[in-house]
Backbone bond lengths (Angstrom), bond angles and torsions (degrees), N, CA, C in turn:
res aa  C-N    CA-C-N  psi(-1)  N-CA   C-N-CA  omega(-1)  CA-C   N-CA-C  phi
1 M - - - 1.435 - - 1.536 112.85 -
2 D 1.239 112.97 126.60 1.494 119.66 176.78 1.557 107.63 -83.43
3 A 1.376 113.33 144.68 1.432 123.55 175.27 1.522 105.75 -66.65
4 P 1.434 115.39 149.45 1.499 118.09 174.06 1.529 110.54 -59.91
5 A 1.343 116.15 160.53 1.446 122.66 -179.68 1.538 108.72 -58.58
6 D 1.254 118.92 -29.95 1.546 121.42 -178.16 1.413 113.65 -70.75
7 E 1.416 115.70 -16.01 1.528 120.97 -171.35 1.568 108.77 -115.04
8 Q 1.412 114.81 5.44 1.491 114.35 178.39 1.480 106.85 -71.14
9 P 1.404 116.39 150.58 1.439 122.28 178.21 1.492 111.61 -68.99
10 L 1.372 120.20 149.66 1.422 123.27 175.62 1.450 112.35 -72.21
11 P 1.336 120.27 147.01 1.444 119.70 175.35 1.547 108.95 -81.67
12 G 1.333 114.50 150.78 1.420 116.33 176.03 1.638 108.90 103.28
13 R 1.371 108.40 -147.91 1.466 114.98 -174.32 1.534 113.73 -66.39
14 L 1.328 119.97 -35.31 1.447 121.29 -171.60 1.507 108.60 -92.90
15 R 1.241 121.82 60.27 1.452 124.77 -179.16 1.496 109.84 -71.00
16 K 1.310 124.38 -23.83 1.385 122.95 -174.64 1.517 113.08 -84.61
17 L 1.378 118.83 -13.58 1.441 122.27 180.00 1.394 113.37 -99.90
18 T 1.279 124.42 132.21 1.393 128.74 170.94 1.559 108.59 -78.83
19 P 1.330 120.18 165.05 1.567 118.71 175.75 1.498 107.86 -60.74
20 R 1.195 124.62 -43.28 1.411 124.81 -177.18 1.549 111.09 -60.39
21 Q 1.390 115.32 -42.41 1.504 117.99 175.49 1.548 114.51 -67.81
22 A 1.346 112.80 -33.06 1.508 116.32 175.83 1.505 112.23 -69.37
23 R 1.285 119.71 -35.67 1.453 121.91 173.47 1.508 110.47 -64.68
24 R 1.286 119.44 -48.29 1.441 120.36 179.06 1.541 113.59 -64.50
25 V 1.238 118.01 -33.17 1.532 121.41 175.74 1.622 106.26 -64.24
26 R 1.322 114.45 -42.92 1.502 113.34 -171.55 1.568 107.76 -78.00
27 I 1.357 114.61 -28.07 1.609 115.39 176.19 1.473 104.47 -66.05
28 V 1.355 120.28 -49.96 1.411 121.82 -176.74 1.580 111.84 -57.76
29 L 1.289 114.01 -49.26 1.486 120.21 175.19 1.582 112.65 -50.98
30 A 1.299 112.46 -51.51 1.463 116.97 -175.02 1.589 112.28 -66.32
31 S 1.384 110.54 -32.40 1.440 114.67 177.18 1.512 111.95 -72.01
32 V 1.346 118.42 -38.94 1.456 117.75 177.21 1.522 110.61 -65.93
33 L 1.372 116.20 -42.07 1.489 120.32 172.16 1.506 113.16 -56.43
34 M 1.258 118.70 -42.28 1.510 123.16 177.40 1.509 106.63 -59.36
35 A 1.329 121.14 -50.33 1.438 121.15 -179.19 1.527 108.85 -62.60
36 A 1.271 120.52 -40.81 1.485 118.76 179.77 1.511 109.50 -62.20
37 M 1.383 117.07 -45.61 1.511 117.42 178.98 1.473 113.41 -60.02
38 A 1.290 119.53 -33.95 1.509 123.09 174.72 1.441 111.97 -62.11
39 V 1.308 116.41 -46.54 1.473 123.03 177.14 1.565 113.30 -60.13
40 V 1.357 112.36 -42.27 1.498 117.04 178.71 1.486 110.06 -69.78
41 L 1.317 118.94 -33.77 1.495 123.42 178.43 1.511 109.26 -64.23
42 V 1.407 115.80 -44.75 1.445 119.67 179.80 1.557 110.38 -62.96
43 V 1.312 116.33 -45.61 1.503 118.86 176.18 1.415 116.16 -61.99
44 R 1.354 119.19 -42.97 1.445 121.33 177.03 1.532 110.16 -66.70
45 L 1.325 120.75 -38.12 1.427 121.15 177.08 1.539 115.09 -68.26
46 A 1.344 112.92 -27.98 1.481 115.83 174.88 1.618 112.47 -72.52
47 S 1.257 116.58 -30.45 1.487 121.15 -178.83 1.543 106.69 -85.17
48 R 1.304 120.62 -40.73 1.459 121.93 -173.82 1.516 107.69 -151.08
49 T 1.332 119.67 120.24 1.417 118.27 174.83 1.547 110.22 -94.41
50 S 1.367 107.87 127.54 1.501 117.05 -176.89 1.540 106.75 -153.23
51 V 1.401 110.30 149.31 1.420 117.46 173.39 1.578 113.01 -67.31
52 L 1.381 110.08 -34.05 1.397 117.95 179.23 1.579 114.35 -63.48
53 V 1.330 115.84 -36.91 1.449 123.91 174.85 1.536 108.99 -63.78
54 V 1.298 119.18 -44.59 1.436 122.41 -179.76 1.522 109.40 -70.54
55 G 1.270 119.43 -35.42 1.393 120.30 176.20 1.491 116.03 -67.06
56 V 1.325 117.63 -42.16 1.435 119.88 178.26 1.483 116.21 -64.09
57 Y 1.411 111.25 -50.02 1.433 117.17 -177.04 1.547 111.18 -79.12
58 G 1.333 119.12 -28.06 1.434 121.96 173.50 1.495 110.72 -64.46
59 A 1.356 117.40 -39.51 1.527 120.44 174.37 1.467 108.84 -62.60
60 A 1.303 119.93 -43.40 1.453 124.14 179.99 1.571 113.87 -61.10
61 L 1.367 115.15 -39.75 1.415 120.78 173.02 1.520 112.21 -63.73
62 I 1.249 116.55 -49.01 1.478 120.61 176.40 1.489 113.20 -56.74
63 L 1.381 117.04 -45.02 1.465 123.38 171.59 1.449 115.65 -51.69
64 C 1.335 118.19 -42.03 1.504 120.62 178.26 1.472 112.20 -69.31
65 G 1.328 115.68 -36.63 1.510 123.13 171.30 1.497 112.18 -52.43
66 I 1.368 110.96 -52.80 1.442 118.91 -177.74 1.561 114.28 -62.38
67 V 1.367 114.81 -38.19 1.430 121.54 173.78 1.602 112.67 -61.19
68 I 1.277 110.85 -43.97 1.400 116.89 176.39 1.516 114.29 -56.67
69 E 1.342 118.01 -46.12 1.460 123.46 177.46 1.559 109.86 -70.18
70 L 1.320 119.69 -34.90 1.435 118.12 178.17 1.520 108.13 -66.54
71 S 1.312 120.71 -42.82 1.385 123.61 179.37 1.589 112.80 -62.05
72 R 1.299 115.86 -40.30 1.481 119.14 176.98 1.536 110.27 -64.69
73 N 1.328 119.39 -27.93 1.483 120.29 177.76 1.423 112.32 -96.79
74 G 1.281 120.79 19.00 1.419 122.88 175.40 1.554 123.10 84.58
75 R 1.309 113.59 7.21 1.492 119.20 -175.76 1.480 106.69 -99.86
76 T 1.318 118.46 63.78 1.433 119.39 -175.25 1.487 117.68 -74.46
77 R 1.326 116.67 -36.99 1.406 119.07 174.36 1.484 115.07 -65.92
78 L 1.243 117.30 -43.79 1.506 123.04 173.78 1.511 111.43 -57.72
79 G 1.352 114.70 -44.03 1.473 121.23 178.54 1.500 113.41 -64.03
80 S 1.381 114.07 -36.61 1.517 119.40 179.07 1.464 108.57 -64.11
81 W 1.336 115.75 -49.14 1.508 118.40 -178.52 1.516 110.99 -65.79
82 L 1.235 117.36 -42.23 1.475 119.71 178.69 1.554 114.49 -62.65
83 L 1.358 113.69 -37.81 1.409 119.37 175.55 1.585 113.56 -64.74
84 G 1.299 110.97 -51.32 1.483 117.57 177.18 1.478 116.95 -55.67
85 V 1.381 111.28 -53.99 1.480 115.46 -179.13 1.553 111.34 -69.89
86 G 1.315 115.96 -43.18 1.520 113.83 -177.07 1.531 113.24 -67.34
87 L 1.308 119.44 -37.14 1.504 116.96 175.64 1.457 114.64 -74.59
88 A 1.312 118.94 -25.58 1.487 119.91 173.15 1.606 104.09 -71.57
89 A 1.249 121.39 -37.14 1.470 119.51 -179.41 1.549 108.31 -68.03
90 A 1.245 117.11 -38.04 1.462 121.28 -178.63 1.485 111.24 -65.32
91 L 1.374 116.11 -41.31 1.409 121.81 178.78 1.536 112.85 -69.85
92 A 1.417 113.24 -37.77 1.471 118.03 175.84 1.532 109.93 -64.49
93 A 1.343 114.82 -40.94 1.504 117.81 -178.61 1.517 109.38 -66.46
94 D 1.367 119.65 -36.53 1.429 123.36 172.76 1.494 111.64 -56.95
95 W 1.326 113.17 -46.76 1.504 115.27 -173.01 1.574 111.47 -77.57
96 L 1.385 116.44 -27.32 1.510 119.09 -176.64 1.521 111.86 -93.16
97 L 1.310 115.08 -35.33 1.583 117.04 -172.83 1.448 112.43 -98.10
98 L 1.291 118.73 -31.02 1.543 120.07 -170.14 1.466 105.99 -99.40
99 P 1.397 114.80 126.17 1.474 118.65 174.98 1.514 114.72 -69.06
């Protein structure tokens, strides 16, 4: 019996993860990063209240939610790139824009 198409191993370096497992890993990663961004938002708001702080970290939270939905719909590579680039941009905006 062959495994269903959803459980076939990925080609390339991640031979141990099935597509379903890869989706779950990315969903968990995005959820953990979403919680971390929420904690950073609370800490930053405690030290300095600013609309810019809420905007930067609010956008990062929304981005994490989008990545979770993309991963649920099977767009894991797009979600991974979006998560990496988006969170790097949020951290760069924090470093450059917020005193």
